[in-house]
N, C-alpha and C positions, 0 to 999 in steps of 0.2 A: 542194456536192459532189453529183454525179449518181449514178444507180443503178449505173453500171459501176464507179465508184470505190468505192462501198459494197461491191459484190460482191467486189472485190479487196483490201479493207481488212484489215489485221492490227493488233491492239493489242499493243504490245511492252512497255509500262511503265505503272506506276500508282504513285500516292502520295497518302496522305490528308493533309488540312490538320492543323496542330497542334491545332486545336479539335475535330477529328473530324467536322465537319459537312459537309465537302466532299471530293470525290475528283477528282484530276487523272489523266487517262489520255493516253498518247502513242501515235501511230500511225505507220505506214510512210510516210505522206505529209508528215511533219514537223509535224503538227498536235497541239496539246494541247487537250483538252476538259475543262472543269470542270463537275462535276455537284453539285447540292445533295442530299446524302443525306437531310437532314432533310425535304426536300420529297418525295423519292422514297419514303421510308418512312412518310410520313404516311398515316393512314387515309383521307384525302380525296384521295390521289394520283391524278392522271390520266396519260394517255400523255405529256402535255407535261411533267409533273413529272419524267419519266425521261429527258428530253432535256437536253443541256448548257445551263447558264446562259450559257456563253461558250465559243467555239471560236476559236483563233487559230493562225497559223503560227509555230512557234518556230525551226525549222531548215530548211535546204534539203533535207536528207535525213531519214531516219527518226529518231524520238525513241527512242533505244535504252534510255535509263535516266532515271528520275525519282526525286527524293529531296526530302524536306522537312526543314528545320531548324526551330528554334523560331519563325521568322518568314518564312522564304523557301521558295520552290519552286525547286529546281535541276533543270535539264534538260540531257541530254547528247546530242549529235548527232555529225556528222562533224567531228572535230578541234576541237570547241568545247563549252564549258559556259556556259549562260546562267542568270541568276537573276531571279526576280520576287518581289515581296513578296506574301504571301497577302492582306494587308489591301487592296492595290490590285486584285488579281485579282478579289476578291469584289465590288469596286466596278466591275468590268469594264474596268479599265485594264490594257492588255496591253503597256505599255512595259517592256522589260527594264531592271533596275537595273544589271546589268553582264554582260559576256561576256568569258570568259577562254579563252586557248588555251595548252595546255602547250608547253614548250620542245622542239619536235621538232627532229631533226637537220637537216632540210631544210625550206625554206619550201614546197617542192613536195609535201611529204608531208602528206596529210590523212587520218590513220587514224580509223576510227570509234571512238568511246568507248562500250564495251559495258557498263561497270559503274562504279558509284560507291558509296562508303560513307563514313560519317563516323567518325573516330576521336575520341571525345569527350574523352579524356584530354589530347590535344594540340590540340584544337579545329582539326583539319585535315580536309581532304577528300582521300580516296584515290580515284584513278581508274585504270582499266585498259582496254586496247583493242588496236587493230590494230598498234601499234608494238612489242608484246611486253613493254612496260615498265609499271611502276606509277609514277604521278606523284603527289607529295604537295603539296597546296596549303594554305597557312595561310589559314584562313577570315577572320581579322581583317584581314590586310593584302592578301589576294588574290594573294599572291606564291607561285609554285611554288618550293618550297625544296629538294626532293630527287627523285631518280629511283632506283627500285629495279630492278636488272637481274638476270635469271636465267632467265626463260621464253624458249623458243626459237620460240614461235608466239603467235598471238592470245591475249589474256586475255579470258575470257568472264564471270568472276564473282569477287566479293570478299566477304569477311566480316571482322569484327574481334572479337578476344578481348580485351575491354577490361581485364579483371582481370589478364591476363598481359602486357598491352601488346604484343599480336601482331596482325599482319594475315595473313589467309589469302587466297590467290589460286589460281584454277583456269583452265586454258587448253587450247588446241587441241593442245598438245604432250603432253597426258595427265597433266601434273604438277599436284599440289596443293602449293604452296609455303607455308611458314610463315615469316614475316619478323619479326624483332625490331625494333619501332618505334624503340627507342633507338639501335641501331647501323645500321639499314638493311640488315642482313645476312639472307640466307636461312638459317634455322637447321635446318629440316627439309624434306624433299621426299618426298611420298607419290606413287608412280607406280601408280595404281589398276589400270591395265590389265595390270600385270605379275603381279597375283594371279589365279590360274586361276579361282577361283570368281566373281570380279567381271568378268572379261574377256568382251567380246563383239566379237571381231575384225571381224565383219560390219558393225558400226556404227561402228568406229573407236575411237580411244583418248581423244578430246576430253572435257573436263570442262565441262559447261554449267551446272551448279548446285552451289552450295556454301553451307552454313550451319553455324553452330556454336552450341551452347548456352552457350558461353564457359566451361564448367566442364571437361568431359573428353571431350565428343563432337564429332565433325565428321561432317556428312552430305554426300556428294558423289555425282554421277552425270552421265550424258551418254551417250557411247558405251558405257562399262561400266555394269553394273547399278547402280542407286541403292544405296548402302551406307553403313552407320554405322561410324565408326572410333573407336577408343580412342586419344586423343592422347598418353597417356603411353607406351603400348607401340607406337604407330603400326601397329596391326593392325585388321582389320575384325572387328566383333563381330556384325553382322547384315547380311544381303544380301536385298534386297527383289525378289521375282519379278515385277517390272512389265515388260510386254513392250516398250513403246516407249522412246525416249530421253527422259529427264526434264529439263525446262528450269528449273523452280523448285520449291523445297521449303522447308518451314519447320517448326520445332518448335511444337506447340501442346498445352498441358497434357501428357497422357501419350501423345501421338500425334505422328505426322509427317504433314503434308499435302503432297501432291506433284502437280504437273501437267506435262504434256509431250505427246508424240504420243498421240492418243486423246482421245475426247470425254467425259472424266470427271476429277473430282478423286479421287485415291486417298487413303484414310485408312489409314495403316499403324501397327502397334504397334511399339514399340522393339525387340521380340524378333525382328522380321522378317516377321510375319504381315500380309497385306493384309486389313484388317478390312472395308472397304467401298469401292465405286467409285461416285461420285455423278454422274449424267449432267449434261452441260452443253450449251449451244447451239453454241459453235464446235467444229469437227471436230478441231482441233488447238490446244493451249493453250500460251501463252508466259509468262503472268504470273499470280501469285496474290498477294493482299494482305489482311492481317487488320487491321481498324480497332480498335486498342486504345486510341485517343485519346479515345473517347467511349463512355460506358455505354449511352446511349439509341440510338446509331447503330452499335453493335457488330455488324459484318458481315464476311463473307468475300467478296471480289470477285475474279472470274476473267476474263481476257481472252485472246484468241488470234486465229485466222483468221476473224474476223467483225467487223462494225462494232458488235456487241452485247457488252456486259460483263455477265456473270451476277452476281447478288447473292444471297447466302445469308444470311438472318437466322438460320436454323437450319442447322447443318452437314449435316443429313440430306437436304435437298432445296433446289432452286433456288426462290427466292421470286419473282423477276422479273428482267428484263434492262434495263439502261440502254442507250441507243443514241446513237452519234455522229450 
């Protein structure tokens, strides 16, 4: 890949291997790069240690979402999901184990798949994207077993409340829907943009990031301000004064980490205070990932409008960057 492609590269998705020693990252050209974190974090690391051990083309269009199971790396592109075994990728074998396409209404329809999550209780994969529906695939058989309908526009993000057996989805229509996994019905709908303190009409109503602590909190943002919601009362408890649209956020210890428009990772306290904003290399950020699979390689990685992925061994500052 030449300098012009590098200049226009964006990293959309990331996933750590089950052992925590490797990171996969997907870009706008349909490529997946696999990095060795143990090499990159070694005291003897060189510039080459921070380059991919493997780069391959996974899809014709962008790699919108990546996800790891106990043994596989799953990748979502335009209208399809593919799987590779981590054991083979580490040996630099890039042959996909399987590729599946949801049952779309028309064969001419190739919607992008923006989000994937695993529902461990049912051993199923939940996907959402450009056809406004959630598709549920049984991971054992590879069969798409149900479709959840309710959103009226693109689905951008998904999360699972395992204890409650609920799926949460957020979309372009401004709705956060809560689905009962057992019945496939939408049981609650939060329209964040209708709350005056959350609304930012100048940015639109779309929901681009969504996460839950599975207990009582859900965090969502996009056009509206990033906000923390109490799931029992379905009301906002904290609203975070972050200027740009937030694209991904996660709970970590007693904090929330968030990225979006702007060249920084925001550290927010649950009460609504922005505690710190840590500078990053890309000017705009799409994805953040915490490696909780390995104690010695425990890092935060952040990607966006650059061929570089920032690595934070300490949350207070960027340690170094990996590069496609």
